[in-house]
N, C-alpha and C positions, 0 to 999 in steps of 0.2 A: 018447699024446702029442699026437696030432691033435685029440682032444677037448678037451684042456686049452687048446691054442692057440685053438681055436674059442670056448671059454667065455670066455677072456680078451678076445677080440676083441668078443664080444657085450657084455661088461661095459663095455669101453671105448666102444663105440657108445652104450650107454645113458647113460654118463657125459657123453659129448659132447652127446647129445640133451637131457639134463637141464640141462646148462649153457646150451645154446642156448635152451631154453624159458625158463630163468630170465632170461637176458639179454633175450629178447624181451618177457617180462613187465615187466621193469624199464623197457625202452625204451618199451613201450606205456603204462605208467603215467606215465612222464615226458611223453610226447606228450599224454596226456589232461589232465595237470595244466597243461601249457602252453596247450592249447586252452581249458581251463576258465578259466584266468587271463585269457587274451585276451578271451574272451566276457564275463567279469565286468568287465574294464576298459572294454570297449566299451559295455556297458550302464550302467556307472557314469558314463561320459562323457556318454552320451545323457541319463541322469537329471539330471546337473548342467546340461546345456544346456536341458533342459525346465524345470527349476526356475528357471534364470536367465531364460528366456523368459517364464515365468509371472510372476516378480517384476517384470520390465521392463513387461509388460502391465499388471500391477496398479498399478505406479507411474505409468504413463502415464495410465491411467483416473483414478487418484486426483488427479493434477495437473490433468487436464482438468476434473474435477468441482470442484476447488478454484478454478480460474480462473473457471468459470461462476458459482460462488457469490460470488466477489469482484466479478465483473462486475455481477452482479445487485444486490449491496449498494451498489456505487458508483453504479449507475443510480438506485437508490432515494434515496441521499444527494443526488445531483445534482438529482433531481426535487424533493426537500424544499427545497433552497436556492433552486431556480428558482421554486417556488411562493411561498416567502418573499419573493423579489424582487418578484414580481407583486403580492402583497398589500401590500408596502411601498409600491410605486408608487401603488397605488389608495387606500390608507387613511391613510398616514402624514401627508400634508399636510392632510387634512381632520379629523384627530383634534383633540380639545380641547387636548391638551398639546403640540401641534406648536410653538407659539411658545416654550414653556419648553424644549423639546428643542433648538430653534435657539439659544437663549441658552447652553445647556450646551456645544453644539458650538463656538459662537463664543468662549466664555470659554476653553475648552481650547486653541483656536488662538491666542488672544491670549497666554496664558501661555507657549506653546511659542515663539512668535515674539518676545515681549517687546520690541516695537518701539513707537515713539511714533506711527507712522502705519501703518495696515493697510488693505489693499484687500480688499473682500469680493465674491465672486461668488455668485449664487444664481439660481434660476429667476425669470423675470419675474413670474409669478403670486404669488411669495412675497415680493415687494419690501416691502410694508408690514409683514408679520410679521418679516422679517429686520431692517428698520430699527428696529422697536420692540425686538426682542431684542438688537440691537447696542448700543442705548443702555443697556439694563439690564446687559449684560455689561461695558460700558465702566465703568460706575459701580462694579461689584463689583471689576473689575480695578484701578482706581485706588485703591480702598479697601485692597486687599490688597498691591499692589505699590508704593504710595506715589508713583506718577507717572502722568500722564494718557496716554490713548491716543485717537487720532482714527481712527474707522472710516469708510470711504467705500465705497458700493456701486458696483461697476463696471457701469454701465448699457449699456456698449458690448459687453460679453461675457457675456451671460446663459448660465446652464447650460441644457442642453436641456429644453424644456418637458415632454417625456415621461419625464424622469428621475424618480427617487424623491424627490428633495429633499435638504435639507442645505445645507451651505455650503462654499466653497473660499476660503481666505485666503492672502494673500501680503503680504510687506513692500512698502514704497513702490517699490523698484526692480524688484520681481518676481523677485528671485533666490532668495528663500526662499519655499516654498509649503507649505501645509498642506491636504491633501485631507480634508475632514470631511463629504463627501457620504454619503448613506445607502448608496449602492452600494459605496463604498470601505469603509465600516464593516462592511458585510455580508461583503465579500471578506476583510477581516481576521478577522472572526468565523469565517468558513468555514475559514480556514487554522489559526487558533489553537484553535478549539473542535472541529474535526473529529474528533480522536482521542477526545474525551470523548463527542461525539454518537454516534460509532461504537460505543463501549462501551455507552452507554445503550440503543441500538437492538439491538445484536447480542451484547452480552456481551464478556467478556475473550477475547482471542485466546490459546488454549492453547499455540500454537506460539511465541508471543513470549516471549523470555527477558528482555528489558530493557524498562522502562517509563520514560516521562518523569517 
C-alpha cells in the first residue's frame, strides 16, 4: 500500500514537472518571439530612417547641382546679351545700314502714334542720319496712311552719347511715347527670345511639362 502511494506521488510529481516544463517552454518561446519582433521593428525603423536620410541627402545634392547648373546657364545668357549690347553700342551706328535701320524704327513709331506731329529724340551724333531717315519715313507714312506727318528732332534732349543708338518718339504733347532705341529693342528681344535662345544653347528642359 505504501509503495502504491509512493508510486502515485512520483507520477504526480513527474506530471507537474512536465506541465511546468511545457509552460516554461511556451513562455520562453513567447518571450523570444516578442523580443525578436521588437528587434525586427527597431531595425526596420532604423532602415526606414536611413533610407529617408539617404533620399533627403540625394535630393539636396540634386537640387544644389541643379541650381548650380541653372546659375551657370543664366550667367552665360547674361554674358551673351551683355556682349551683344557692347557690340551694338560700338558697331550699330557706324554700319552702312544704320540710316535704313533708323528709318524702319521711325516708321514703326509713326504708325504706332499715328499723329500729325511727332517729336523725335536721338543721339546728337546721329542728328543728320536721323533727319534724313525721318524724311524718308514721313514720305512712306503719308503714302500708306493718306495723311501727312511732321517730324521734329528734339535738340534740347539728346539721348546719351554713349548709348547704342536708335530713336525715341513722342506725340506733340509728350503724353504718348515710343521707345525704339537699340537698348530697348534688345531688352524686348532678351525677354521674348530668351526661352528660344535657352533651348538653342542648352536643349529642351526635360522637367518642363508645358511649353509656350
